[in-house]
C-alpha positions in Angstrom: 24.0 20.5 -68.7 25.2 22.8 -71.1 24.6 22.8 -74.8 27.6 22.7 -76.9 28.1 24.7 -79.9 28.0 23.1 -83.2 30.7 25.5 -84.5 33.4 23.0 -84.0 31.7 20.4 -86.2 30.3 22.9 -88.6 31.1 22.7 -92.2 32.7 25.7 -93.7 32.4 25.7 -97.5 35.5 27.9 -97.9 37.6 25.4 -96.1 36.4 22.6 -98.3 37.0 24.7 -101.5 40.6 25.6 -100.3 41.3 22.0 -99.4 40.1 20.8 -102.7 42.2 23.4 -104.5 45.2 22.4 -102.5 44.6 18.8 -103.4 44.2 19.5 -107.1 47.3 21.7 -107.0 49.3 19.0 -105.2 48.0 16.4 -107.7 49.1 18.5 -110.6 52.5 19.2 -109.1 53.1 15.5 -108.2 52.0 14.5 -111.7 54.3 17.0 -113.5 57.4 16.8 -111.3 57.2 13.3 -109.9 54.9 10.9 -111.7 56.0 11.7 -115.3 59.8 11.6 -114.5 59.3 8.3 -112.6 57.4 6.9 -115.6 60.2 8.0 -117.9 62.8 6.3 -115.6 60.7 3.2 -115.4 60.3 3.1 -119.2 64.0 3.6 -119.7 64.8 0.9 -117.3 62.2 -1.4 -119.0 63.9 -0.7 -122.4 67.4 -1.5 -120.9 66.1 -4.7 -119.5 64.5 -5.7 -122.8 67.7 -4.8 -124.6 69.6 -7.0 -122.2 67.2 -9.8 -122.8 67.5 -9.3 -126.6 71.2 -9.2 -126.4 71.2 -12.4 -124.3 68.9 -14.1 -126.8 71.2 -13.0 -129.7 74.3 -14.2 -127.8 72.5 -17.5 -127.0 71.5 -17.9 -130.7 75.1 -17.1 -131.8 76.5 -19.6 -129.2 74.1 -22.3 -130.4 75.1 -21.6 -134.0 78.8 -21.7 -133.1 78.3 -24.9 -131.1 76.5 -26.5 -134.0 79.3 -25.3 -136.3 82.0 -26.7 -134.1 80.1 -30.0 -133.5 80.0 -30.4 -137.3 83.7 -29.6 -137.6 84.5 -32.1 -134.8 82.4 -34.8 -136.5 84.2 -34.0 -139.8 87.6 -34.1 -138.1 86.7 -37.4 -136.4 85.6 -38.9 -139.7 88.9 -37.7 -141.3 90.9 -39.1 -138.5 89.1 -42.4 -138.8 89.7 -42.4 -142.5 93.4 -41.6 -142.0 93.8 -44.4 -139.4 92.0 -46.8 -141.8 94.3 -45.8 -144.7 97.4 -46.2 -142.5 96.2 -49.6 -141.4 95.5 -50.6 -145.0 98.9 -49.3 -146.1 100.6 -51.2 -143.2 98.8 -54.4 -144.1 99.8 -54.1 -147.8 103.4 -53.4 -146.8 103.5 -56.3 -144.4 102.0 -58.6 -147.1 104.6 -57.4 -149.5 107.4 -57.9 -147.0 106.1 -61.4 -146.2 105.9 -62.2 -149.9 109.4 -60.9 -150.5 110.7 -62.9 -147.6 109.0 -66.0 -148.8 110.4 -65.5 -152.3 113.9 -65.0 -150.9 113.5 -68.1 -148.7 112.2 -70.1 -151.6 115.1 -68.9 -153.8 117.6 -69.7 -151.0 116.1 -73.2 -150.6 116.1 -73.8 -154.3 119.7 -72.6 -154.6 120.7 -74.7 -151.6 119.0 -77.7 -153.2 120.7 -77.0 -156.5 124.1 -76.6 -154.8 123.5 -79.8 -152.7 122.6 -81.7 -155.9 125.7 -80.3 -157.6 127.9 -81.2 -154.7 126.3 -84.6 -154.5 127.1 -85.1 -158.2 130.6 -83.9 -157.8 131.0 -86.1 -154.7 129.6 -89.1 -156.7 131.9 -88.3 -159.6 134.9 -88.0 -157.2 133.9 -91.2 -155.5 133.5 -92.9 -158.9 137.0 -91.8 -159.9 138.4 -93.0 -156.6 136.6 -96.3 -156.9 137.7 -96.6 -160.5 141.4 -96.0 -159.5 141.1 -98.3 -156.5 139.3 -101.0 -158.5 141.8 -100.7 -161.3 144.7 -101.2 -158.9 142.9 -104.1 -157.2 142.0 -105.7 -160.5 145.6 -105.3 -161.8 147.0 -106.8 -158.7 144.5 -109.6 -158.9 145.1 -110.4 -162.4 148.7 -109.3 -162.4 148.2 -107.9 -165.8 147.1 -104.7 -167.3 143.5 -104.2 -168.3 142.5 -102.5 -171.5 140.1 -99.5 -171.4 137.0 -101.4 -172.4 137.5 -104.0 -169.8 138.2 -101.3 -167.3 135.0 -99.4 -168.0 133.0 -102.6 -167.9 134.3 -103.5 -164.5 133.8 -100.0 -163.1 130.2 -99.8 -164.4 129.3 -103.2 -163.0 130.9 -102.3 -159.7 129.1 -99.0 -159.5 125.7 -100.6 -160.4 126.2 -103.0 -157.5 127.0 -100.2 -155.2 124.1 -98.1 -156.5 121.7 -101.0 -156.0 123.0 -101.6 -152.5 122.5 -97.9 -151.5 118.9 -97.8 -152.9 
């Protein structure tokens, strides 16, 4: 068997130093040209996202305030509408009561006028009937007695006749 040389596995200090120097140089280059710009981009993006959240929160707060404002206005408008409807109903009720009262007054006055007119016509009719009865009774009495009656006798006969008729009607 042959002995292998350890040169392949050997540690060369210069190789290690050069590799470490390459690593440090690569680290510094990556840090300067890649890491810091990436951090800046990430920070800018984080700020944009935060501003978006802040704007959304502000918009939500404004929307909530507007909603509360409009809810209050709607409630106020509903109360005004209810009050207007109630006022209209009250006014309509007052008008209907006034119309009914006026109609009742008119009806009462028409009935009273009709009763007065009926009473007047009844009196006129009674007076006319009394005159007719007086004329007829005078003619009958003259024919029966074949003489003329004086006014006092005439009145007495008519009054007694009318009393008899009045008692018969009652």
